[in-house]
Backbone bond lengths (Angstrom), bond angles and torsions (degrees), N, CA, C in turn:
res aa  C-N    CA-C-N  psi(-1)  N-CA   C-N-CA  omega(-1)  CA-C   N-CA-C  phi
1 M - - - 1.475 - - 1.520 109.40 -
2 K 1.324 115.85 131.17 1.453 120.43 -179.15 1.530 109.80 -84.83
3 V 1.318 117.12 129.25 1.450 122.74 -178.72 1.520 109.93 -106.36
4 L 1.334 115.50 127.99 1.457 119.43 178.80 1.519 110.17 -74.41
5 P 1.317 117.31 144.23 1.464 120.61 175.40 1.523 110.21 -62.28
6 S 1.298 117.06 150.32 1.462 121.92 -177.17 1.513 112.16 -60.11
7 F 1.345 117.20 -32.21 1.461 118.79 -177.79 1.527 111.41 -71.00
8 L 1.364 117.19 -15.78 1.455 120.56 175.32 1.530 111.74 -92.56
9 I 1.333 116.28 -31.25 1.455 120.78 -178.19 1.517 111.38 -66.27
10 A 1.351 116.55 -42.72 1.467 120.72 -175.60 1.527 112.66 -57.45
11 P 1.349 118.75 -47.54 1.473 118.58 178.98 1.521 112.89 -62.73
12 I 1.365 116.41 -35.59 1.458 119.87 -179.25 1.522 110.44 -65.51
13 V 1.336 116.50 -44.68 1.455 121.10 178.53 1.521 110.54 -61.46
14 T 1.330 115.61 -43.13 1.466 120.45 179.17 1.518 111.07 -60.87
15 L 1.339 116.44 -41.30 1.456 121.49 179.66 1.527 110.99 -63.89
16 L 1.340 116.60 -43.35 1.458 120.64 179.65 1.523 111.47 -63.29
17 L 1.327 115.71 -42.41 1.453 120.43 179.98 1.522 111.25 -65.61
18 S 1.319 116.77 -41.15 1.458 119.97 -179.00 1.516 110.79 -68.47
19 T 1.348 117.00 -35.36 1.458 120.91 178.40 1.521 110.38 -65.51
20 T 1.351 115.51 -42.19 1.457 119.99 178.89 1.519 110.78 -63.74
21 A 1.323 115.28 -40.00 1.463 119.89 -177.53 1.520 111.55 -66.73
22 Q 1.347 115.81 -29.22 1.458 118.88 -177.88 1.527 111.88 -71.89
23 A 1.345 116.74 -26.94 1.458 120.66 -176.93 1.528 109.03 -104.03
24 E 1.311 116.17 88.32 1.455 119.36 -179.46 1.515 110.90 -154.08
25 V 1.315 114.54 167.75 1.458 120.33 178.73 1.522 109.20 -78.26
26 R 1.301 115.17 126.34 1.461 121.55 176.62 1.521 108.65 -100.62
27 T 1.297 116.65 141.27 1.465 120.95 179.62 1.520 110.22 -135.04
28 R 1.325 114.40 153.48 1.460 118.26 173.03 1.531 109.96 -162.04
29 T 1.294 114.44 152.90 1.455 121.25 175.84 1.522 108.93 -80.77
30 V 1.306 116.77 136.75 1.465 121.82 -178.28 1.522 109.08 -122.51
31 E 1.309 116.14 120.39 1.460 120.91 177.47 1.526 108.95 -94.37
32 Y 1.323 115.91 134.31 1.467 120.61 179.25 1.525 108.49 -149.75
33 K 1.314 116.95 179.99 1.458 119.69 -175.26 1.527 112.49 -132.22
34 H 1.326 114.71 151.23 1.454 122.56 165.91 1.519 104.97 -125.75
35 G 1.325 116.08 104.20 1.453 119.50 -172.34 1.517 109.52 64.23
36 N 1.322 116.91 -123.79 1.465 120.99 178.59 1.530 112.76 -96.34
37 T 1.324 116.44 1.19 1.461 120.45 -177.92 1.529 110.67 -88.34
38 V 1.311 116.26 123.64 1.464 121.16 177.55 1.522 108.57 -84.75
39 L 1.311 116.28 131.39 1.463 123.05 -178.07 1.521 109.69 -121.61
40 E 1.325 116.05 158.03 1.464 119.84 -176.81 1.528 109.77 -137.73
41 G 1.338 115.57 102.95 1.458 121.36 -179.41 1.514 112.04 -99.10
42 Y 1.330 114.79 -175.66 1.470 121.15 -174.15 1.522 108.68 -137.29
43 L 1.320 116.94 117.98 1.464 123.17 -177.46 1.519 110.53 -102.54
44 A 1.336 116.37 139.47 1.470 121.08 177.70 1.528 109.40 -141.22
45 Y 1.325 116.10 137.88 1.461 121.18 178.38 1.526 109.67 -157.72
46 D 1.323 116.13 158.10 1.462 122.68 177.91 1.520 107.72 -93.14
47 D 1.325 116.81 116.89 1.469 119.18 -175.81 1.521 113.19 -78.18
48 E 1.336 117.32 -2.70 1.467 119.77 176.28 1.527 110.68 -76.10
49 I 1.321 116.01 -26.06 1.464 120.77 -179.83 1.525 109.35 -81.93
50 K 1.312 115.51 130.57 1.452 120.41 -179.64 1.524 110.55 -99.70
51 G 1.297 115.97 141.71 1.453 120.79 176.86 1.512 112.92 81.77
52 Q 1.324 114.57 -169.90 1.458 120.40 -175.96 1.519 111.99 -77.95
53 R 1.334 114.32 153.66 1.451 121.94 177.43 1.528 108.78 -149.64
54 P 1.349 118.50 165.64 1.467 119.13 -179.89 1.527 112.12 -56.68
55 G 1.319 115.28 148.71 1.455 120.95 178.97 1.522 111.46 -111.20
56 V 1.311 115.65 144.82 1.464 120.88 177.52 1.528 109.11 -128.61
57 M 1.307 115.72 120.14 1.462 121.45 174.40 1.521 108.32 -88.79
58 V 1.334 116.17 136.19 1.458 121.57 -177.74 1.534 108.73 -118.61
59 V 1.334 116.26 130.90 1.467 120.50 178.92 1.526 109.40 -113.90
60 H 1.305 114.97 128.35 1.462 123.46 -174.17 1.524 114.08 -69.18
61 E 1.332 115.33 167.08 1.464 122.50 172.10 1.524 108.61 -72.57
62 W 1.316 117.00 -174.57 1.468 119.16 -175.17 1.526 113.10 -70.03
63 T 1.324 117.35 -8.21 1.468 120.44 177.92 1.531 112.50 -83.29
64 G 1.323 118.53 -4.11 1.460 120.81 177.49 1.518 113.42 87.30
65 V 1.323 116.12 -176.53 1.459 121.62 -179.40 1.531 108.61 -65.88
66 G 1.326 115.84 122.31 1.461 120.83 -178.43 1.511 110.49 -153.73
67 P 1.332 117.34 -169.61 1.470 121.68 -177.25 1.526 113.72 -56.24
68 Y 1.341 116.95 -37.79 1.463 119.39 -176.45 1.523 111.94 -63.86
69 V 1.312 116.94 -51.88 1.461 119.79 -176.68 1.530 110.82 -70.40
70 R 1.324 117.57 -31.04 1.468 120.13 175.51 1.526 110.38 -65.32
71 Q 1.329 116.51 -39.03 1.456 120.53 177.27 1.522 110.80 -62.51
72 R 1.323 116.86 -41.45 1.464 120.28 178.96 1.530 110.88 -63.42
73 A 1.324 116.84 -38.92 1.469 119.90 177.74 1.522 110.22 -62.74
74 E 1.316 117.04 -40.90 1.462 120.89 179.15 1.531 111.18 -66.45
75 Q 1.320 117.21 -37.84 1.463 120.51 176.77 1.527 110.83 -62.40
76 L 1.316 116.40 -40.81 1.463 120.46 178.02 1.523 111.05 -65.19
77 A 1.329 116.33 -37.94 1.465 120.53 178.10 1.527 110.23 -62.85
78 K 1.320 117.04 -38.35 1.462 121.07 179.00 1.527 111.53 -65.94
79 L 1.331 116.77 -24.46 1.461 120.89 176.92 1.531 111.52 -80.83
80 G 1.331 115.89 -6.90 1.460 120.09 176.59 1.515 115.29 109.64
81 Y 1.329 117.61 -2.29 1.457 120.81 -178.83 1.522 111.63 -91.70
82 V 1.318 116.25 159.56 1.457 119.74 168.11 1.520 105.18 -94.57
83 A 1.321 116.55 121.73 1.459 121.59 -173.20 1.519 110.77 -114.53
84 F 1.335 115.19 138.72 1.456 119.90 178.12 1.515 109.34 -131.35
85 A 1.326 115.88 112.83 1.464 121.62 175.93 1.516 107.55 -85.53
86 I 1.316 116.20 112.50 1.459 120.68 -174.93 1.529 110.99 -83.20
87 D 1.303 115.18 166.47 1.459 122.80 179.15 1.523 108.34 -114.72
88 M 1.329 116.80 113.32 1.468 120.40 -179.93 1.518 112.83 -85.03
89 Y 1.320 117.86 -23.39 1.459 120.72 -169.91 1.524 115.09 -96.00
90 G 1.326 116.93 -38.96 1.457 119.80 -176.00 1.520 110.94 127.91
91 K 1.294 116.09 150.54 1.464 121.55 -178.44 1.528 110.70 -57.17
92 G 1.316 115.11 127.81 1.459 120.43 178.11 1.513 114.96 85.98
93 I 1.334 117.75 -9.63 1.468 120.25 179.40 1.527 108.03 -91.83
94 R 1.321 115.11 97.75 1.453 122.19 -177.37 1.532 107.97 -132.07
95 P 1.323 117.57 96.67 1.463 121.19 -177.20 1.529 112.54 -51.38
96 K 1.326 115.66 138.62 1.463 121.14 -176.88 1.523 112.51 -98.17
97 N 1.326 117.60 -12.98 1.462 120.68 179.72 1.530 109.10 -153.38
98 D 1.336 115.44 176.21 1.463 119.85 -176.93 1.522 112.41 -62.80
99 Q 1.324 116.68 -34.46 1.471 119.83 -178.64 1.527 110.43 -65.02
100 E 1.335 116.55 -45.34 1.461 120.22 178.75 1.527 110.67 -66.87
101 A 1.329 116.23 -38.89 1.464 120.12 179.75 1.524 111.02 -64.46
102 A 1.331 116.38 -42.81 1.461 120.48 179.59 1.526 110.88 -62.76
103 A 1.330 116.04 -38.51 1.467 119.82 -179.75 1.521 111.19 -65.76
104 Q 1.326 117.04 -40.93 1.462 120.18 178.67 1.524 111.56 -68.25
105 A 1.328 116.48 -45.83 1.464 120.04 -178.84 1.523 111.21 -61.55
106 K 1.325 116.24 -36.02 1.464 120.77 -177.87 1.527 111.60 -62.29
107 I 1.334 116.51 -33.28 1.473 120.30 179.72 1.521 110.67 -55.74
108 Y 1.325 115.51 -42.68 1.465 120.93 -173.98 1.524 112.20 -89.48
109 R 1.322 116.47 -33.16 1.466 118.75 177.01 1.529 110.68 -69.72
110 S 1.324 116.74 -25.19 1.463 120.91 178.64 1.523 112.26 -85.72
111 D 1.319 116.54 -12.27 1.462 121.79 -178.61 1.526 107.61 -136.73
112 R 1.314 116.01 85.98 1.467 119.52 -174.02 1.527 113.11 -67.47
113 K 1.318 117.24 -26.74 1.463 118.84 175.68 1.527 110.03 -65.25
114 L 1.324 116.24 -43.78 1.460 120.10 177.24 1.517 110.24 -62.72
115 M 1.324 116.65 -42.39 1.461 120.46 178.30 1.528 111.02 -57.91
116 R 1.328 115.26 -47.44 1.465 119.42 -178.64 1.530 111.39 -65.01
117 D 1.313 116.53 -44.74 1.467 120.54 -178.02 1.530 111.53 -65.34
118 R 1.333 116.15 -40.04 1.464 119.47 -179.71 1.533 110.38 -66.76
119 A 1.336 116.24 -40.70 1.463 119.98 177.51 1.525 110.80 -65.87
120 N 1.318 116.34 -38.66 1.466 120.35 179.92 1.524 111.92 -64.99
121 A 1.333 116.65 -31.10 1.468 119.82 176.95 1.523 110.05 -62.63
122 G 1.334 116.66 -38.73 1.461 120.22 176.90 1.515 111.76 -70.23
123 L 1.338 115.86 -38.90 1.463 120.19 178.59 1.519 110.67 -60.52
124 Q 1.317 117.52 -38.88 1.460 121.05 179.89 1.531 111.72 -63.01
125 V 1.304 117.06 -35.27 1.464 120.35 177.35 1.528 109.79 -62.24
126 L 1.328 116.46 -44.62 1.459 120.50 179.03 1.526 111.01 -66.37
127 Q 1.319 116.97 -40.67 1.469 120.96 -179.84 1.523 112.01 -62.31
128 K 1.337 116.49 -33.97 1.461 120.72 -177.01 1.523 113.28 -85.27
129 N 1.327 117.42 -8.91 1.460 119.96 179.44 1.525 109.65 -68.05
130 Q 1.311 116.45 134.49 1.466 121.05 -174.99 1.530 113.31 -65.58
131 L 1.322 117.66 -17.89 1.463 121.10 179.81 1.527 112.50 -85.57
132 T 1.322 117.30 -12.68 1.460 121.60 -172.79 1.518 113.12 -86.97
133 D 1.327 115.72 128.42 1.454 121.81 169.20 1.524 106.21 -80.70
134 T 1.307 117.45 103.21 1.463 121.57 -171.99 1.532 114.03 -65.86
135 K 1.323 117.28 -13.35 1.459 120.11 177.15 1.521 111.50 -86.04
136 R 1.332 115.85 -8.44 1.469 120.24 -178.15 1.529 109.26 -132.79
137 I 1.327 115.33 81.83 1.464 121.22 178.59 1.532 109.07 -129.06
138 A 1.320 115.35 136.75 1.463 121.56 175.71 1.522 108.52 -127.78
139 A 1.321 116.00 166.40 1.459 121.08 176.43 1.517 108.78 -132.40
140 I 1.330 116.01 135.28 1.453 120.58 175.03 1.527 108.61 -123.98
141 G 1.336 116.13 156.14 1.451 118.87 179.37 1.515 111.57 -154.37
142 Y 1.313 114.73 154.66 1.461 122.31 -177.69 1.523 110.49 -116.39
143 C 1.339 116.93 128.24 1.472 122.71 178.95 1.539 109.79 54.71
144 F 1.331 117.20 -113.08 1.470 121.15 175.72 1.526 110.00 -52.45
145 G 1.322 116.69 -39.35 1.458 121.15 -179.98 1.513 113.16 -68.12
146 G 1.346 116.77 -31.45 1.459 119.39 176.63 1.510 111.41 -64.25
147 G 1.333 116.08 -43.43 1.462 119.74 176.15 1.511 111.69 -65.25
148 T 1.329 116.26 -33.21 1.467 121.03 -179.60 1.521 111.93 -65.87
149 V 1.345 117.25 -45.30 1.470 118.67 -178.19 1.523 111.09 -67.99
150 L 1.318 117.23 -30.05 1.460 119.42 175.87 1.529 110.49 -68.12
151 E 1.329 116.42 -39.88 1.467 119.50 176.60 1.526 111.05 -65.35
152 L 1.324 115.82 -38.78 1.466 119.54 178.02 1.523 110.00 -61.75
153 A 1.319 116.91 -41.93 1.463 120.38 177.77 1.521 110.77 -63.47
154 R 1.332 116.75 -41.27 1.472 120.67 179.71 1.531 111.80 -64.18
155 S 1.318 116.63 -22.33 1.464 119.84 -179.95 1.526 112.11 -76.94
156 G 1.338 115.99 -10.29 1.463 119.93 -179.07 1.514 113.63 94.09
157 A 1.333 117.29 16.39 1.465 120.82 -179.97 1.521 110.58 -59.53
158 N 1.332 115.05 147.45 1.457 121.00 -177.19 1.529 110.19 -79.60
159 L 1.332 115.74 82.31 1.457 122.71 -177.78 1.520 110.09 -124.32
160 A 1.326 115.41 138.18 1.467 119.16 176.37 1.519 110.83 -73.38
161 G 1.333 116.07 -25.85 1.451 119.74 179.43 1.509 111.74 -173.92
162 V 1.319 116.03 161.00 1.462 121.58 174.37 1.525 108.76 -133.35
163 V 1.331 114.99 148.17 1.465 121.22 178.74 1.522 108.37 -129.85
164 S 1.324 116.09 124.26 1.459 121.90 177.49 1.520 109.27 -107.49
165 F 1.336 116.44 120.87 1.458 122.01 173.92 1.534 107.82 -99.01
166 H 1.314 116.83 117.75 1.476 124.23 -179.17 1.535 112.69 38.29
167 G 1.328 114.73 47.46 1.465 120.01 -179.25 1.523 112.53 -98.63
168 N 1.327 115.91 163.34 1.462 121.08 173.69 1.523 109.03 -69.45
169 L 1.319 116.35 140.80 1.456 121.11 -176.30 1.521 112.85 -108.52
170 D 1.315 117.13 -8.43 1.461 120.80 -176.25 1.520 111.58 -75.85
171 T 1.318 115.29 156.88 1.461 121.90 176.30 1.519 109.27 -155.31
172 P 1.324 118.15 144.33 1.467 119.87 174.99 1.529 111.59 -78.71
173 N 1.338 116.08 -5.29 1.470 119.96 -174.53 1.538 110.96 -127.51
174 P 1.336 119.09 61.09 1.470 120.07 -176.76 1.520 113.64 -60.24
175 G 1.322 117.00 -26.96 1.461 119.56 179.26 1.515 112.98 -65.94
176 D 1.334 116.34 -19.78 1.461 119.86 -178.86 1.524 112.85 -72.32
177 A 1.322 117.24 -8.49 1.468 120.02 178.76 1.526 111.36 -59.84
178 K 1.314 115.67 -22.22 1.478 119.58 178.88 1.527 111.58 -64.45
179 N 1.348 116.74 -17.00 1.464 120.91 -179.02 1.527 113.04 -84.46
180 I 1.327 116.94 -10.23 1.464 120.45 -175.54 1.524 110.52 -64.68
181 K 1.326 115.51 127.28 1.471 120.63 -175.32 1.527 112.56 -98.59
182 G 1.311 117.42 -29.07 1.451 120.92 -176.30 1.523 112.47 -107.71
183 K 1.329 114.87 -166.91 1.459 121.33 -179.91 1.525 109.70 -92.87
184 V 1.313 115.57 158.11 1.463 121.29 -175.02 1.525 110.21 -126.76
185 L 1.330 115.47 132.40 1.463 122.03 175.52 1.524 108.62 -127.26
186 V 1.321 116.27 121.98 1.462 121.96 177.61 1.528 108.46 -111.30
187 L 1.325 116.29 124.49 1.457 122.91 179.76 1.525 107.08 -111.25
188 H 1.318 115.34 110.82 1.467 121.99 -162.46 1.526 112.14 -125.91
189 G 1.315 116.07 140.36 1.456 120.89 173.08 1.523 109.02 -80.75
190 A 1.333 117.36 120.14 1.462 120.81 -174.58 1.523 112.80 -60.40
191 N 1.345 117.28 -25.68 1.463 120.96 -179.25 1.527 112.72 -105.97
192 D 1.321 116.65 22.17 1.464 121.06 -177.48 1.537 110.52 -71.54
193 P 1.337 117.49 111.65 1.468 118.85 -178.94 1.521 113.24 -74.96
194 L 1.346 117.26 -16.45 1.459 120.76 -179.83 1.526 112.05 -83.73
195 V 1.326 116.01 -16.42 1.468 121.63 175.79 1.526 106.20 -128.65
196 P 1.335 117.41 78.31 1.468 122.82 -173.54 1.527 113.15 -68.04
197 P 1.329 116.85 165.04 1.470 122.00 -176.84 1.528 113.76 -53.32
198 E 1.335 117.21 -37.97 1.476 118.27 -179.04 1.525 111.79 -64.52
199 Q 1.345 116.87 -31.95 1.465 120.13 177.33 1.528 110.05 -71.34
200 V 1.330 115.87 -37.63 1.465 120.54 177.87 1.526 110.31 -64.61
201 L 1.326 116.89 -43.72 1.467 121.31 179.31 1.521 111.59 -63.51
202 A 1.330 115.93 -42.41 1.465 120.05 179.54 1.522 110.57 -63.46
203 F 1.326 116.09 -39.23 1.468 119.96 178.52 1.529 110.40 -63.50
204 G 1.334 116.34 -43.52 1.461 119.83 179.32 1.518 111.92 -60.53
205 E 1.327 116.12 -41.94 1.465 119.98 178.07 1.528 110.90 -64.78
206 E 1.333 115.58 -40.94 1.470 120.65 179.24 1.523 110.80 -59.52
207 M 1.327 116.88 -48.84 1.457 121.41 -178.25 1.530 111.61 -66.48
208 T 1.316 115.55 -41.34 1.466 119.93 -178.12 1.525 111.24 -65.79
209 Q 1.327 117.32 -44.79 1.465 120.99 -179.80 1.525 111.29 -63.26
210 A 1.344 116.40 -31.71 1.465 120.15 -179.95 1.529 111.89 -86.69
211 E 1.345 116.11 -0.21 1.467 122.40 179.52 1.525 112.04 58.35
212 V 1.331 115.43 41.09 1.460 121.66 177.50 1.528 108.90 -83.04
213 D 1.317 117.00 145.40 1.462 122.01 172.98 1.532 106.22 -81.53
214 W 1.336 116.63 99.66 1.460 119.69 -172.56 1.529 111.95 -132.40
215 Q 1.324 114.23 155.90 1.464 122.30 175.67 1.522 108.41 -138.18
216 L 1.325 116.08 147.96 1.457 120.97 172.50 1.518 108.00 -134.13
217 V 1.332 115.61 123.81 1.457 121.56 177.97 1.519 107.82 -111.68
218 A 1.328 116.36 123.13 1.466 121.20 179.13 1.520 109.46 -108.18
219 Y 1.314 116.67 128.48 1.468 122.12 -177.97 1.523 109.95 -100.79
220 G 1.312 115.88 122.59 1.454 121.20 -178.70 1.521 112.58 -63.12
221 D 1.328 115.97 144.42 1.477 123.41 178.86 1.525 113.09 67.23
222 A 1.323 117.85 7.82 1.466 120.45 -179.89 1.523 109.86 -100.38
223 V 1.333 115.60 139.71 1.459 121.39 177.45 1.528 108.80 -114.90
224 H 1.311 116.96 -160.58 1.460 120.72 -177.95 1.534 110.74 -67.02
225 S 1.333 116.08 149.18 1.480 122.84 177.35 1.519 113.16 62.62
226 F 1.326 117.91 31.97 1.458 120.37 -174.61 1.530 114.57 -66.02
227 T 1.333 118.35 -12.65 1.470 120.03 179.78 1.524 113.51 -92.53
228 N 1.317 117.51 -8.45 1.467 120.39 -171.67 1.529 111.80 -107.11
229 P 1.348 118.08 112.67 1.467 121.07 179.49 1.528 113.67 -57.04
230 E 1.329 116.81 -26.00 1.456 120.00 -179.31 1.531 112.48 -74.87
231 A 1.334 117.16 -4.71 1.462 120.87 179.64 1.525 112.45 -76.90
232 G 1.330 117.25 -7.29 1.459 120.58 178.83 1.516 112.76 87.00
233 N 1.320 116.19 -172.41 1.464 120.39 -175.82 1.530 112.99 -131.54
234 E 1.342 115.25 34.17 1.460 120.58 178.55 1.530 110.27 -117.48
235 P 1.342 117.67 85.43 1.464 120.40 -178.92 1.524 113.52 -56.52
236 S 1.324 117.33 -25.82 1.461 120.53 -178.81 1.526 111.89 -62.09
237 K 1.337 116.13 -20.57 1.461 120.39 178.66 1.527 111.92 -81.64
238 G 1.338 115.95 -8.52 1.461 120.02 179.62 1.506 114.48 89.21
239 V 1.326 116.13 -8.90 1.469 122.72 179.46 1.522 107.39 -136.24
240 A 1.342 117.05 119.63 1.461 119.33 -178.07 1.527 110.61 -165.97
241 Y 1.305 114.93 151.58 1.466 121.01 176.49 1.519 109.68 -77.62
242 N 1.332 115.94 142.46 1.454 122.02 176.05 1.522 107.46 -134.50
243 Q 1.320 116.08 105.82 1.465 120.70 -173.25 1.522 112.76 -59.98
244 V 1.327 116.24 -40.45 1.470 119.88 -178.74 1.527 110.27 -66.21
245 A 1.324 116.99 -46.50 1.472 120.79 179.95 1.522 110.79 -65.81
246 D 1.318 116.72 -35.34 1.465 120.76 177.05 1.526 109.89 -60.89
247 R 1.326 116.22 -50.19 1.465 120.49 -179.01 1.522 111.59 -63.44
248 R 1.315 116.39 -45.74 1.467 119.86 -177.82 1.526 111.98 -65.65
249 S 1.319 116.56 -39.76 1.468 119.19 -178.32 1.522 111.15 -67.01
250 W 1.332 116.80 -37.34 1.467 119.70 177.49 1.528 110.37 -65.15
251 Q 1.323 116.63 -38.13 1.464 120.47 177.26 1.525 110.82 -67.19
252 D 1.324 116.45 -39.84 1.466 120.32 178.88 1.528 110.90 -64.45
253 M 1.327 116.13 -37.89 1.463 120.12 176.59 1.526 110.27 -62.86
254 Q 1.325 116.79 -44.21 1.461 120.41 -178.97 1.529 111.48 -63.03
255 Q 1.302 116.58 -39.61 1.466 120.01 177.58 1.530 110.78 -64.23
256 F 1.322 115.71 -40.87 1.464 121.93 177.53 1.530 109.99 -61.21
257 F 1.325 117.22 -44.90 1.462 121.07 179.38 1.528 111.39 -64.78
258 A 1.330 116.44 -38.13 1.468 119.65 178.38 1.522 110.12 -59.97
259 E 1.317 115.91 -34.96 1.465 120.89 -179.98 1.523 111.97 -73.68
260 I 1.329 117.56 -46.63 1.473 119.24 -173.22 1.525 112.81 -82.96
261 F 1.343 116.95 -26.09 1.463 119.71 -176.31 1.527 113.65 -97.67
262 Q 1.331 117.04 -28.37 1.464 120.67 -173.67 1.531 109.25 50.65
263 F 1.317 115.31 52.10 1.468 121.65 -174.07 1.519 109.53 -130.12
264 K 1.328 114.74 138.87 1.456 120.61 175.39 1.524 107.95 -130.02
265 K 1.315 117.07 129.83 1.456 121.51 -179.04 1.523 110.19 -58.89
266 P 1.339 117.96 126.95 1.471 121.43 -179.26 1.532 111.82 -57.61
């Protein structure tokens, strides 16, 4: 076996390391505004991909922008998309417990126009990013965020599709479904007590009457927050992580994106 001299090995190792470092997910905090409210989102993209690519807006759970939603943005970046996790609450507003989270979420659930406008402010940031193919943008959301992306779609936002993970499906404005421009995918825990069967049925009727291209996938034995490991493992509480549903829902989202984006990571 021929052994390379050490003075040749070192440059080769350095080259390999530098090449690896060049192909990675880049992230940064992005400050923007909705009216006078300062917001702080999180951008993620793969710098190995050159030029524009589909964009995915991510909306957080009721706890606000945190490690979980940032991780999801990074996962989307690894799939080849430019991902932007928006901030619905405002810079520095990060609920510390369920009571604070419920109070913040209630502000927007009680005022759907504000919810839509605040989400649209984040969408505009993604649309203006030079890496984003503005003809191929989707929005996904978790829990509170799932309901938010559905409201954004109902507002007539220019989206190729939206995906709700264990989100609320109700709306005070069901007639607005006629404004939906893209396709809709709802990923739902079949045993979710926070989104009961009557709400699911009403949503189906709403989408059907508006002639929306929609799908709903219900995962057996899954309750609310089934994608989040921090939700615990006690389904009897109505909120719990389900590893199988988490994996399947992520795969279902990817299949949905393959359909609406017609994009394959280089």
